[in-house]
N, C-alpha and C positions, 0 to 999 in steps of 0.2 A: 931149871927151861927157861922160868921167865923172867927174871932176871936178862937173863942171852938176845933175847925178844927184845926187854928195854930196852937195851943196851943199843943192838944195832936199830930199833927204829929213833933212840933220839941222834944216832948217828949217821942215820939218813939223815931229819931234818939238817943235823948241823951242815953235812954238805949240802941240801938246799939253795941255806939260806946263803953260805963260802959261794955259792956258786954262782947264784945272781949278784948279790955286794960288787964280781968279780966280770958281770957281764959287762954292769951298769959302768966300771970304775973304767971298760972298754970305748965307752960311749962316747963319754968327757966330754960333748959336746956341749959348750959353754953357752948360753943359755939366753935369751936375744934381751935388752936394757927393754925396763917399764918405762916408757912414755908419759911426758905426763904437756896434755895443750891444754893450757890457762888459756883460758878468755877473761872481758872487759865488756860487757855490753850494757848501757850506752861509753862510751867513752869518750870526748869528756861528760861527767853525767850534773845533771844538777840539784843542790839541794834542796834535800824533800822528797828525791823523788823516785822511785826503785833502782835500782846498779843491780843486776846480773851476773855471778863470775861463777863457770862452770871448768871444771876438770874434765876433761878427757881422758884416760888412763886404758894403754895398750901396751901390748906386748908382740910385736911382731903382729899379724891381723887380725892380732884376738881384742877384743876385748873384756878390763875386768871388771869382774863385776863386786868386786869378791876383796877392795882392797880399803884399807883404812888412811882416809883422808879426814886431812884438819887445814882448815885456813884461816890462816895468821891478818890480821886487821891491822893496818896502824897513822894515823897522820905525822905527813915528817916531822920530824923534826920531839915526836913526841913518844916521851918515853912508857907511854903505856896502848900495848899490844893485849888483841882482841884475839883467843883462839876460838876456836868453835870445831865441833867434831860435825862430819858432812854426811849423808847419811844416801846412797844409792839411786839417784832417778833411776834410770833405764839406758841401755847399752856400751857401758864403761863410763859412763857420763856422770859428773859427783854436782850439783848446784846450790849455790848460795845466793840468795834473796835478800839485799840488807839496804837500807837507803840515809843514807848522811847531811846532821842538819849544817854542819860548817862546812862550809865552801875552805877547799886549799887541797894542794901534789898527797896524793897518798901511795900505800905501798900496800898489794897483798902479798904473800907467798903461798902458797899450794904442800900443806907436809905429807906425800902421799910413799906408803908402804905396800909392798903388793912382792908377794910370790923372791922374798927375803932379800928384797931392793928395797933402797928411797934415793924418790928425786923428792927435788924441793922449789918449782919457778918461780921466779915471782914478777909483778909489771908493777909498775907504775900506771897512776892511772890519776886520772884532776875529777874536784868536786870546783862548777865554780868556776873559780878565779886561781891559778893557780899558787901557791906557795912559795916558801924559798924550799928547797928540793936537803935530802939526806946529804950528808958527806962522812971522811971517813973522823971528823975530829967528833962527831956525835953521838959516839956509843951506838950507833946500832952499822956494823960491819957486814959494807957490802961483798967484800972479799970473797970469791969463790963460786956468786950467783950465779946466777941465769943473769945478765942486763942487754944480754941481742937486741931486747924488743923496747928498749926507754934511746936505743940506741937510731930508732927508723925516724 
């Protein structure tokens, strides 16, 4: 009798699990993309004065406070890229303040992973006088990266 009751309970749990997963399959809604609005302030900056980088992470109207965010910063034509893990500040914003000693053209990529999605917008910015910009022959390929802001 106990075996029969245990088998009935197991069958009940199994059917509930299958029913729930089929219900999720029926909705089949594709989640909205995770959006990252990367800003550089001020741009251009000045040597030895702080520049603030902020990545506002959202999905639809929702602000994402639990994303994994890494900022990658480098001077144009420099093989040395500095990567920094960034903590959440407030309201879906991840912020870094950094000072640069050397003038030139720089780049920042925000690597953002949230809700099983990855987004990595990039910005070009200047500290003091600009230097020669990156190109495809320097080993830093820009293919596939969001360069809309550099065209403005």
